[in-house]
C-alpha positions in Angstrom: 22.6 10.5 -5.6 20.0 12.1 -7.9 22.6 13.2 -10.4 24.2 9.7 -10.4 20.8 8.2 -11.1 20.1 10.7 -13.9 23.5 10.1 -15.5 22.9 6.3 -15.3 20.0 6.7 -17.8 20.8 9.9 -19.6 24.3 11.4 -19.8 22.9 14.7 -21.1 20.6 15.1 -18.1 20.0 18.6 -16.9 20.9 18.7 -13.2 17.9 20.9 -12.6 15.5 18.3 -14.0 14.1 15.6 -11.7 13.4 12.1 -13.1 9.9 10.7 -12.5 10.0 8.1 -9.8 13.3 9.3 -8.4 11.7 11.0 -5.4 8.2 9.7 -5.8 6.6 9.4 -2.4 9.2 11.4 -0.6 9.0 15.0 0.7 12.5 16.1 -0.2 14.1 15.0 3.1 14.3 11.3 2.2 11.4 10.6 4.6 8.4 8.9 3.0 5.1 10.8 3.1 2.5 8.9 5.0 -1.2 9.0 5.4 -4.1 8.9 3.1 -3.4 12.3 1.6 -0.1 11.1 0.2 -1.7 8.3 -1.7 -5.1 9.8 -2.4 -4.4 10.4 -6.1 -3.5 6.8 -6.5 -6.7 5.7 -4.7 -8.8 7.9 -7.0 -7.2 6.8 -10.2 -7.4 3.1 -9.0 -11.1 3.4 -8.3 -11.8 5.1 -11.6 -9.7 2.5 -13.4 -11.7 -0.3 -11.6 -15.0 1.3 -12.7 -13.9 1.4 -16.3 -12.8 -2.2 -16.1 -16.2 -3.3 -14.7 -18.2 -1.2 -17.2 -16.1 -2.5 -20.2 -16.5 -6.1 -18.9 -12.8 -6.6 -18.7 -13.1 -8.2 -15.3 -15.7 -10.7 -16.5 -14.5 -14.3 -16.2 -16.8 -15.2 -19.2 -15.1 -12.5 -21.4 -11.7 -13.7 -20.5 -12.7 -17.3 -21.3 -14.2 -16.2 -24.6 -10.8 -14.6 -25.4 -8.8 -17.7 -24.7 -11.3 -19.9 -26.6 -11.1 -17.5 -29.6 -14.9 -17.0 -29.4 -14.9 -13.2 -29.2 -12.9 -10.2 -30.3 -14.0 -8.1 -27.3 -10.9 -8.6 -25.2 -8.5 -8.5 -28.2 -10.0 -5.2 -29.1 -9.5 -3.8 -25.6 -5.9 -5.1 -25.3 -5.0 -4.1 -28.9 -6.4 -0.6 -28.3 -4.3 -0.3 -25.1 -1.2 -1.4 -26.9 -1.7 1.2 -29.7 -2.4 4.0 -27.2 0.6 3.0 -25.1 2.9 2.9 -28.2 1.7 6.3 -29.4 2.0 7.8 -26.0 5.5 6.6 -25.4 6.7 7.9 -28.7 5.1 11.3 -28.0 6.6 11.5 -24.6 10.1 10.6 -26.0 9.8 13.0 -29.0 8.5 16.0 -27.2 10.1 15.5 -23.7 6.9 15.9 -21.7 7.1 16.7 -18.0 4.7 15.7 -15.2 2.5 18.1 -13.4 5.2 18.4 -10.8 7.7 19.5 -13.6 9.6 16.2 -13.5 11.1 15.1 -16.8 9.8 11.7 -18.0 12.7 9.4 -18.8 11.9 6.0 -20.3 15.1 3.9 -20.7 15.3 1.4 -23.5 14.6 -2.2 -22.5 16.5 -5.2 -23.7 15.0 -8.6 -24.6 15.5 -11.5 -22.1 14.5 -15.1 -22.7 12.9 -15.1 -19.2 10.2 -12.8 -20.7 9.0 -15.8 -22.8 8.8 -18.1 -19.8 7.2 -15.4 -17.7 4.7 -14.6 -20.4 3.7 -18.3 -20.8 3.3 -18.6 -17.0 1.3 -15.4 -16.9 -1.0 -16.5 -19.7 -1.6 -19.9 -18.2 -2.5 -18.4 -14.8 -4.7 -15.9 -16.6 -6.5 -18.6 -18.5 -6.9 -20.9 -15.5 -8.1 -18.3 -13.0 -9.9 -15.9 -15.4 -8.1 -13.0 -13.8 -5.0 -11.0 -14.6 -3.4 -9.0 -11.8 -4.6 -5.6 -13.0 -8.3 -6.1 -12.3 -8.1 -8.4 -9.3 -9.2 -5.7 -6.8 -12.0 -4.6 -9.2 -13.2 -8.2 -9.4 -13.1 -8.5 -5.6 -14.9 -5.2 -5.2 -17.5 -6.4 -7.7 -18.3 -9.3 -5.3 -16.3 -12.1 -7.0 -14.9 -13.2 -3.7 -13.3 -16.4 -5.1 -10.7 -14.1 -6.7 -9.2 -13.6 -3.2 -7.6 -17.0 -3.8 -6.1 -15.6 -7.1 -4.9 -12.5 -5.3 -3.2 -14.5 -2.5 -1.6 -16.8 -5.2 -0.3 -13.7 -7.1 1.2 -12.4 -3.8 2.8 -15.8 -3.2 4.1 -16.0 -6.7 5.6 -12.5 -6.4 7.2 -13.5 -3.1 8.6 -16.7 -4.6 10.1 -14.8 -7.6 11.8 -12.4 -5.2 13.2 -15.3 -3.2 14.6 -17.2 -6.2 15.4 -14.2 -8.5 19.1 -14.4 -7.9 19.2 -18.0 -9.1 17.2 -17.4 -12.3 18.7 -16.8 -15.7 18.4 -13.1 -16.3 
């Protein structure tokens, strides 16, 4: 199965290379790893990411409202910096064929444009403007004591479930 997945994305794939995500969370016997130790790295990165979000005021409802009212450059600077770092990183990964610490080859397939991305982006932006929260920092906001964001989290979960339920009837 691994070779067929590799060949789906890269016909020149080396059979000895593993693709990132192909066996992520599995211990080689197709049984998921369980317990805190299997997910500890994600917990640590998530906590550090949340601290950075809080310190940079990215989770601030007031900063988000400033952005949507075009009153401040702060959030545009943060988002723009992230886009530039992401673009440069992806190009370097593709050009030099970087591997993960586990020796897995990073394979990033090309994406195609779909008009649903426009509709989804508009809905996402409206939800972000109304609630003052984007899905990324929801847990950081809740951890900072903004307990009203629990409603936003539950709404995001309901929206994700709804999308999954009607996905087959949407124009993809």
